C-alpha positions as CSV (number, residue, x, y, z in Angstrom):
1,M,79.7,79.2,150.0
2,T,81.1,83.1,150.6
3,T,82.6,84.0,153.8
4,E,81.4,87.2,154.9
5,Y,84.5,89.7,155.3
6,R,84.6,91.5,158.8
7,P,87.2,93.4,159.3
8,T,89.9,93.2,162.5
9,P,89.3,95.5,165.2
10,L,93.0,97.5,164.6
11,K,91.7,98.0,161.1
12,R,88.2,99.3,162.1
13,V,90.3,101.4,164.6
14,L,92.2,103.1,162.0
15,A,89.3,103.2,159.3
16,F,87.8,105.1,162.4
17,L,90.9,107.5,162.8
18,R,91.5,108.0,159.1
19,N,87.6,108.9,158.4
20,T,88.1,111.5,161.9
21,W,91.5,113.1,160.4
22,R,89.9,114.0,157.0
23,G,86.7,115.2,158.4
24,L,88.9,117.4,161.0
25,T,90.9,118.5,158.0
26,S,88.5,119.6,155.7
27,M,87.8,123.2,154.7
28,R,84.2,123.1,155.8
29,T,85.6,121.5,159.3
30,A,87.8,125.0,159.6
31,L,85.1,127.5,158.6
32,V,82.8,125.5,161.4
33,L,85.9,126.1,163.8
34,L,86.7,129.2,163.0
35,F,82.6,130.7,163.8
36,L,82.7,128.9,167.1
37,L,85.8,130.4,168.1
38,A,84.4,133.4,167.5
39,L,81.8,132.9,169.1
40,A,83.4,131.2,172.1
41,A,85.2,134.5,172.5
42,M,82.0,136.6,173.0
43,P,81.8,135.7,176.8
44,G,85.0,137.1,177.4
45,A,83.6,140.4,175.8
46,L,80.3,140.4,177.6
47,L,81.1,139.1,181.0
48,P,83.3,139.8,183.9
49,Q,87.2,138.1,183.6
50,R,88.7,137.1,186.5
51,N,92.3,137.9,185.3
52,L,91.4,141.8,184.7
53,N,88.9,142.7,187.6
54,A,88.5,139.8,190.4
55,A,86.3,142.2,192.4
56,K,83.5,142.7,189.7
57,T,84.0,139.1,188.8
58,D,83.1,138.1,192.7
59,E,80.2,140.8,192.2
60,Y,78.8,139.7,189.5
61,I,78.8,135.7,191.2
62,A,77.3,137.2,193.9
63,A,74.5,139.0,192.3
64,H,73.8,136.0,190.3
65,G,73.3,133.2,192.7
66,W,73.2,129.9,191.4
67,W,73.4,131.0,187.6
68,G,76.7,133.4,188.3
69,E,78.5,130.0,190.1
70,L,77.5,128.1,187.2
71,L,79.5,130.1,185.1
72,D,82.2,130.2,187.2
73,R,82.0,126.4,187.4
74,T,82.5,126.3,183.2
75,Q,85.1,129.3,183.3
76,F,83.0,131.9,181.7
77,F,84.9,134.0,184.0
78,E,88.1,132.7,183.1
79,V,87.2,132.4,178.9
80,Y,91.0,132.6,177.1
81,G,92.6,130.3,179.7
82,S,89.3,127.9,179.6
83,V,89.6,124.2,178.9
84,W,86.6,124.3,175.8
85,F,88.3,127.4,174.4
86,S,91.8,126.2,174.6
87,A,90.6,123.2,173.0
88,I,88.3,125.0,169.8
89,Y,91.5,126.5,169.4
90,I,94.3,123.9,169.5
91,L,91.6,122.0,167.3
92,L,91.4,125.2,164.8
93,M,95.3,125.3,164.1
94,V,95.4,121.5,163.5
95,S,93.0,121.7,161.1
96,L,94.3,124.6,159.7
97,I,97.4,122.9,159.5
98,G,95.8,119.7,157.7
99,C,94.1,121.3,155.2
100,L,97.1,123.6,154.2
101,A,99.8,120.5,154.3
102,P,98.3,118.6,151.1
103,R,97.2,121.9,149.7
104,S,100.8,123.1,149.5
105,F,101.9,120.0,147.8
106,E,99.8,120.1,145.8
107,Y,100.4,123.5,144.5
108,A,104.0,122.9,144.6
109,K,103.3,120.1,142.0
110,A,101.3,122.0,139.7
111,M,103.8,125.0,139.8
112,R,106.5,122.4,138.3
113,A,103.9,120.6,136.1
114,K,103.9,121.3,131.9
115,P,100.3,123.2,130.8
116,V,97.7,120.7,129.5
117,I,98.2,119.5,126.5
118,T,96.1,121.2,123.4
119,P,92.8,119.6,123.3
120,R,91.8,118.1,120.4
121,K,88.9,119.7,119.5
122,L,89.0,123.3,120.6
123,S,86.2,124.1,118.7
124,R,84.2,123.1,122.1
125,M,85.9,125.1,124.6
126,P,84.0,128.7,125.9
127,H,86.0,130.6,123.7
128,H,87.1,130.1,120.1
129,V,88.4,131.8,117.2
130,S,89.8,130.0,113.6
131,T,91.0,131.7,110.9
132,T,92.9,131.8,108.1
133,T,96.6,133.6,107.3
134,D,99.3,134.3,104.6
135,R,101.9,134.3,107.5
136,T,104.2,130.7,107.9
137,A,103.3,129.0,110.7
138,E,107.3,129.9,111.8
139,T,106.1,133.5,111.5
140,V,103.0,132.8,113.6
141,M,104.7,130.7,116.1
142,K,106.8,133.5,116.3
143,D,104.4,136.1,117.0
144,T,102.6,133.6,119.4
145,H,105.2,133.4,121.9
146,E,105.8,137.4,121.7
147,L,102.3,138.3,122.5
148,L,102.3,135.4,125.4
149,K,105.2,136.8,127.4
150,G,104.6,136.4,130.9
151,W,102.3,133.3,130.8
152,R,103.3,129.5,131.3
153,R,103.0,128.1,128.1
154,V,104.9,124.9,126.4
155,E,105.3,124.3,122.3
156,R,104.2,120.7,120.8
157,E,104.7,118.8,117.4
158,E,102.0,117.2,116.5
159,A,101.0,115.2,113.1
160,D,101.5,116.4,110.0
161,G,103.4,119.0,111.1
162,V,100.7,120.9,112.8
163,R,102.4,122.7,116.4
164,S,100.1,124.3,119.0
165,I,100.9,126.1,122.6
166,S,99.7,125.5,125.8
167,A,99.1,128.7,127.7
168,E,98.3,128.8,131.5
169,R,97.8,132.3,133.6
170,G,96.6,133.3,137.4
171,Y,98.3,130.9,139.3
172,L,99.1,133.8,141.6
173,R,94.9,133.0,142.3
174,E,96.1,130.0,144.5
175,T,99.5,131.2,146.3
176,G,97.0,134.4,147.4
177,N,94.8,131.6,148.7
178,L,98.0,129.5,150.2
179,V,99.6,132.7,151.6
180,F,96.2,134.2,153.1
181,H,95.4,130.7,155.1
182,F,99.3,130.7,156.5
183,G,98.7,134.4,157.6
184,M,95.9,133.0,159.6
185,L,97.5,130.0,161.0
186,G,100.6,131.7,161.8
187,L,98.0,134.6,163.8
188,I,96.9,132.0,165.5
189,V,99.9,130.3,166.7
190,F,101.8,133.8,167.5
191,F,98.5,135.1,169.3
192,A,98.9,132.1,171.6
193,L,102.7,132.6,171.8
194,G,101.4,135.9,173.0
195,K,99.7,134.8,175.6
196,L,102.2,132.4,176.7
197,F,105.2,134.9,176.7
198,G,103.5,138.4,176.8
199,Y,102.7,140.3,180.2
200,E,100.7,143.7,180.7
201,G,100.3,145.5,183.4
202,Q,99.0,149.3,185.0
203,V,100.7,151.3,187.7
204,I,100.2,154.9,188.8
205,V,102.6,157.4,188.8
206,Q,103.2,160.6,190.6
207,A,103.9,163.3,187.9
208,D,106.5,165.1,190.4
209,D,109.4,163.9,188.7
210,S,108.5,160.4,190.3
211,Q,110.9,157.5,189.2
212,W,109.4,154.0,188.6
213,C,111.1,151.0,187.6
214,N,110.0,147.8,186.0
215,A,112.3,145.3,188.6
216,G,109.2,143.1,189.4
217,I,105.5,142.7,189.6
218,L,105.3,143.8,193.1
219,G,105.7,147.5,191.5
220,Y,102.7,146.9,189.7
221,D,99.1,148.4,190.9
222,T,97.8,145.2,188.3
223,F,99.6,142.4,186.2
224,N,98.4,140.3,183.8
225,A,101.2,137.7,183.0
226,G,101.2,134.9,180.5
227,L,100.7,131.1,181.2
228,R,104.8,131.0,181.0
229,V,105.6,134.4,182.6
230,D,106.5,134.2,186.5
231,G,107.8,137.9,186.9
232,T,111.0,137.4,188.4
233,D,113.2,138.2,184.5
234,L,111.0,141.0,183.2
235,N,112.7,143.4,181.2
236,P,114.9,146.4,183.1
237,F,114.2,149.9,182.5
238,C,113.3,153.0,184.7
239,I,110.8,156.0,183.8
240,R,110.8,159.4,185.4
241,L,107.7,161.7,184.5
242,K,108.5,165.3,185.4
243,D,105.1,166.7,184.5
244,F,101.7,166.4,182.9
245,E,99.5,168.7,180.5
246,A,96.3,168.2,179.8
247,R,94.1,170.4,177.7
248,Y,90.5,170.8,177.0
249,T,87.4,171.9,174.8
250,A,84.8,174.9,175.9
251,T,82.6,171.7,177.0
252,G,85.3,170.3,179.1
253,Q,86.3,167.6,176.5
254,A,90.1,166.3,176.6
255,N,92.0,167.0,173.1
256,Y,95.6,166.7,174.4
257,Y,97.3,164.9,177.0
258,H,101.4,164.8,177.6
259,S,103.7,163.9,179.9
260,N,107.5,164.7,179.6
261,M,109.5,162.1,180.9
262,E,112.7,160.4,180.9
263,Y,114.1,156.9,180.5
264,Q,116.9,154.4,181.0
265,S,117.1,151.0,179.8
266,G,120.2,148.6,178.5
267,E,123.8,150.0,179.2
268,D,122.1,153.4,180.4
269,L,121.1,151.8,183.7
270,K,124.4,151.2,184.3
271,T,125.5,154.8,183.3
272,G,122.8,156.6,185.1
273,A,121.9,158.2,182.1
274,W,118.3,159.3,181.2
275,K,116.8,160.4,178.0
276,P,113.7,162.3,177.3
277,Y,110.5,161.3,175.9
278,G,107.2,163.1,175.6
279,L,105.0,160.5,176.1
280,E,101.3,161.0,174.5
281,V,98.2,159.0,174.0
282,N,98.7,156.6,171.1
283,S,102.1,157.3,170.9
284,P,104.1,154.6,173.1
285,L,107.8,154.8,175.0
286,R,109.1,151.6,173.1
287,T,112.3,150.4,174.8
288,A,113.6,147.0,176.1
289,G,111.1,145.0,174.4
290,D,108.4,146.8,176.2
291,R,105.9,149.3,175.1
292,V,105.0,152.0,177.7
293,Y,101.4,154.1,177.2
294,L,99.8,156.7,178.5
295,L,96.5,155.4,179.9
296,N,94.6,158.4,181.8
297,F,95.7,160.8,184.5
298,G,94.2,162.3,187.7
299,Y,94.6,163.5,190.9
300,S,96.0,163.3,194.1
301,P,95.0,165.8,197.5
302,K,97.9,167.0,199.2
303,F,97.1,166.3,203.1
304,T,99.4,167.9,205.9
305,V,98.6,166.7,208.8
306,T,100.0,168.2,212.6
307,F,99.5,165.7,216.0
308,P,99.7,167.2,218.8
309,D,102.9,166.6,219.9
310,G,104.2,169.3,216.8
311,T,104.7,166.2,214.5
312,V,104.3,166.7,210.6
313,R,103.2,164.2,208.3
314,T,102.5,164.8,204.8
315,N,100.8,162.7,202.4
316,I,99.9,162.2,198.7
317,T,97.8,159.6,197.7
318,P,95.9,159.0,194.6
319,W,92.5,159.4,194.2
320,R,90.5,157.8,191.0
321,P,88.3,159.6,188.9
322,A,84.4,158.9,189.8
323,D,83.0,161.1,187.1
324,E,85.6,160.9,184.3
325,P,84.1,164.4,182.1
326,T,84.8,166.6,185.5
327,K,87.6,164.5,187.1
328,L,85.7,164.5,190.4
329,S,87.6,161.8,191.8
330,E,86.8,159.7,195.3
331,G,90.1,158.2,197.4
332,A,91.2,157.1,200.8
333,T,94.7,158.8,202.3
334,K,95.6,156.9,205.4
335,I,98.2,158.0,207.6
336,D,99.9,156.3,210.7
337,Q,100.5,158.3,213.8
338,P,104.3,158.5,214.4
339,G,106.3,157.6,217.6
340,I,103.7,155.3,218.2
341,T,106.0,151.9,219.4
342,D,103.2,149.4,220.9
343,P,101.6,147.6,217.9
344,I,98.0,147.5,219.7
345,E,98.4,151.4,220.7
346,R,99.1,152.3,217.1
347,R,96.3,150.2,215.8
348,T,93.9,152.2,217.1
349,R,95.7,155.6,215.8
350,Q,95.8,155.6,212.9
351,L,94.0,158.1,210.7
352,A,91.9,158.0,207.3
353,I,90.9,160.6,205.2
354,T,87.9,159.8,202.8
355,G,85.5,161.5,200.7
356,L,85.2,163.5,197.2
357,L,88.0,165.6,195.2
358,A,86.4,167.9,193.3
359,P,88.9,169.9,190.8
360,T,86.9,172.8,190.0
361,A,84.3,172.9,192.7
362,F,81.3,174.3,193.2
363,M,78.5,173.3,195.4
364,H,74.8,171.8,194.3
365,G,72.9,172.8,197.3
366,N,75.0,171.0,200.3
367,V,76.9,168.3,197.7
368,L,80.2,169.1,196.7
369,T,80.9,168.4,192.9
370,S,82.8,169.6,189.9
371,S,82.0,171.5,187.0
372,R,85.4,171.2,185.0
373,P,88.0,168.7,185.1
374,E,91.0,171.5,185.5
375,A,92.8,171.9,188.9
376,N,91.3,175.6,189.0
377,K,89.2,175.6,192.2
378,P,90.2,172.3,194.3
379,A,88.4,171.3,197.4
380,V,87.2,168.5,199.1
381,A,84.2,166.6,201.1
382,V,86.1,164.2,203.8
383,D,85.3,162.5,206.3
384,I,87.9,161.6,209.1
385,Y,87.9,158.0,210.7
386,R,90.7,157.5,213.5
387,G,91.2,153.6,214.7
388,D,92.3,150.3,212.7
389,L,92.3,150.3,209.2
390,G,93.6,146.8,208.9
391,L,96.8,147.7,207.4
392,D,98.6,144.7,209.5
393,A,95.5,142.0,208.6
394,G,98.1,140.5,206.5
395,R,96.1,141.0,203.7
396,G,95.8,143.2,200.8
397,Q,93.2,145.8,200.7
398,S,91.9,148.8,197.7
399,I,93.6,151.8,198.0
400,F,91.0,153.8,197.3
401,Q,88.6,153.0,200.1
402,I,88.6,151.5,203.7
403,D,87.2,148.5,204.6
404,Q,83.8,149.1,205.8
405,S,83.5,146.0,208.2
406,L,86.2,147.6,210.3
407,V,83.8,150.7,210.7
408,E,80.5,148.6,211.1
409,D,82.3,146.5,213.9
410,G,84.0,150.1,216.0
411,R,87.2,149.5,215.1
412,L,87.5,152.4,213.1
413,K,85.2,155.3,214.0
414,K,84.3,158.3,212.1
415,L,85.6,161.4,214.2
416,T,84.0,164.5,211.7
417,R,83.2,165.6,208.3
418,Q,84.4,168.5,206.7
419,N,84.2,170.3,203.4
420,L,87.6,172.1,202.5
421,D,89.1,174.6,200.1
422,Q,92.7,174.8,199.3
423,G,94.6,176.2,202.2
424,Q,91.7,175.4,205.1
425,E,92.3,173.2,207.8
426,T,90.2,171.4,210.2
427,V,90.9,170.6,214.0
428,L,90.0,166.7,215.3
429,D,88.7,166.1,219.1
430,D,92.6,165.5,220.4
431,G,94.1,168.6,219.2
432,T,95.4,167.0,215.6
433,K,95.2,169.6,212.7
434,V,94.2,168.7,208.9
435,R,94.8,171.0,206.1
436,F,94.6,170.5,202.3
437,D,97.3,171.9,200.8
438,G,95.3,171.4,197.0
439,V,96.6,168.6,194.6
440,Q,99.2,166.8,192.1
441,E,98.5,165.1,189.3
442,W,99.0,161.2,188.3
443,V,99.5,159.9,185.3
444,A,98.6,156.2,184.8
445,I,101.0,154.0,182.5
446,Q,100.5,150.8,180.9
447,V,103.6,148.2,179.9
448,S,103.0,145.6,177.0
449,H,105.4,142.8,176.2
450,D,104.5,141.0,173.8
451,P,107.8,139.5,172.0
452,V,105.8,138.3,168.4
453,Q,103.7,141.3,168.1
454,G,105.9,142.1,165.1
455,W,105.3,138.5,163.7
456,V,101.3,139.3,164.3
457,L,101.8,142.4,162.2
458,V,103.3,140.3,159.2
459,C,100.5,137.7,159.5
460,A,98.0,140.3,158.8
461,V,99.7,142.1,156.2
462,A,100.1,138.6,154.5
463,M,96.4,137.9,155.3
464,L,95.7,141.1,153.4
465,I,97.7,140.6,150.4
466,G,96.9,136.7,149.7
467,L,92.9,137.7,150.1
468,A,93.8,140.4,147.6
469,G,95.3,138.0,145.3
470,S,92.9,135.2,146.1
471,L,90.0,137.5,145.0
472,L,91.4,139.6,141.9
473,V,93.6,137.2,139.9
474,K,91.8,135.0,137.8
475,R,93.1,131.3,136.3
476,R,92.8,131.2,132.8
477,R,94.2,128.8,129.8
478,V,94.5,129.4,126.4
479,W,95.4,127.1,122.9
480,I,96.9,128.0,119.7
481,R,97.0,125.4,117.4
482,V,99.1,126.5,113.8
483,T,98.1,124.0,110.7
484,P,100.7,125.0,107.9
485,A,99.3,124.3,105.0
486,R,99.6,121.5,102.8
487,E,99.7,120.6,98.8
488,G,97.3,122.0,96.7
489,E,96.5,124.9,99.4
490,T,97.2,128.0,100.4
491,G,97.8,130.0,104.1
492,T,98.1,128.8,107.9
493,V,94.8,128.0,109.6
494,I,95.2,129.4,113.1
495,E,93.2,128.2,115.9
496,V,92.7,130.1,118.9
497,A,90.9,128.7,122.4
498,G,90.3,129.7,126.0
499,L,89.0,128.6,129.3
500,A,88.5,130.7,132.3
501,R,89.4,127.8,135.5
502,T,87.4,130.7,137.5
503,D,84.8,133.2,137.2
504,Q,84.5,133.6,133.4
505,A,84.0,137.4,134.2
506,G,86.3,140.0,132.3
507,Y,88.2,136.8,130.6
508,G,86.1,137.2,127.0
509,E,87.7,140.9,126.4
510,E,91.1,139.2,127.3
511,F,90.4,136.3,124.9
512,Q,89.2,138.7,122.0
513,R,92.4,141.2,122.5
514,I,94.5,138.1,122.4
515,S,93.1,136.6,119.8
516,G,92.7,139.5,117.8
517,K,96.6,140.6,118.0
518,L,97.4,137.1,117.1
519,V,94.7,136.8,113.8
520,Q,96.1,140.6,112.5
521,G,99.9,139.7,113.5
522,Q,100.7,142.1,115.9
523,R,103.4,141.4,118.7
524,G,103.6,141.8,122.5
525,N,100.8,142.6,124.9
């Protein structure tokens, strides 16, 4: 009577874990996970992301109803920080490690091993040549060693004085394969570290000798921090933008942006010394471990407001381009009337100048527009409001527009609408004068900090080198058996056989060259 074997629960669990690990660490699983990672990254490119533009994300959700809310709950607006994207990322990293670890051990073992023993019947190999020569066996062996320089080879003694050489070449193919996959693994790891410890921020700086320092996140207009960055320990440096120059083609297409600037970092912050630098597109300033890029430029209208009591206030606020080719811009300049100490009265006397700015103005009917991006003939079409701008509400608001809800409930009232050329002014109902004095240029810069970017480059180069090695190098083997002449016989018998471990294309010519030289008694490659 036989007893049916039933594994214990512990053994079943261990078997399940073992099979799961084998499946996870197979190359097929790694390829599937790599495809899933590329697929999972697509929503990040197609849908607005909350960390890049929260307002646009909220607008998208509101416009798409339940579908937008479902996408929001499933983290499609925070793709790269989502649970499912992180899970695929981690599984891919584990899978690659599980694939590479045993392959690396096998590769190291194979590199230490001697070439395989010469087969008994070389005639069965895909490439085979047999001939008889008048040279002695010692001479043939010496010629063979000279001919196979650069090959991994070993000489062996066989029965009846027969000697053979086993040689292999092309191990760099497997080396390239491993280098490629280790480069991919390093790329994944360092990208993750970059997301943890890197940051990126944008800020607008006036190109009129204005200074900006990387002292904290409050100095940025937008700031995207890594998961391990709290913004309190940024690399300290300062920049000062002296001017800005843009050049255009005849059609108004920009072909040159340049800003003369000065910067200080490290010891310069203690001594107060400034170093000059010409900031251009694709030519970032690299200092204090950060990169400073020139992204764009625009115009800031200059308004001078003279209040009834004679107090003068001049305000220069950046306006954003609404039409990039012509730099037709829109924005809002907000001004507090000075000398008012009562907070309630002050909130009824705040001014807002909103509208359009045309660098090279012309009238299209009754509508102001711009024909070119240069500031050849600046003009503005503005609406002027008075009332409560909501600056004391305790919540942030855009510098480029006013809160329309304040207009709708009457706390902010429109006083006038005017078109003003440079130097023109308008007078409000209480005698306040608003004059348009022209424009100044602002520059949008981006500060990027990625402590592992050098390693990312190294891994990318390693992937290319490894891929080239795995595609171009071919594994091949060659065997030479030399049988000395026996009694009553003349001549030494030479057998040469070859085998391509991978694709045989091209190996036939190499084998014919080797066997031909060996038969003819030539040395060297």
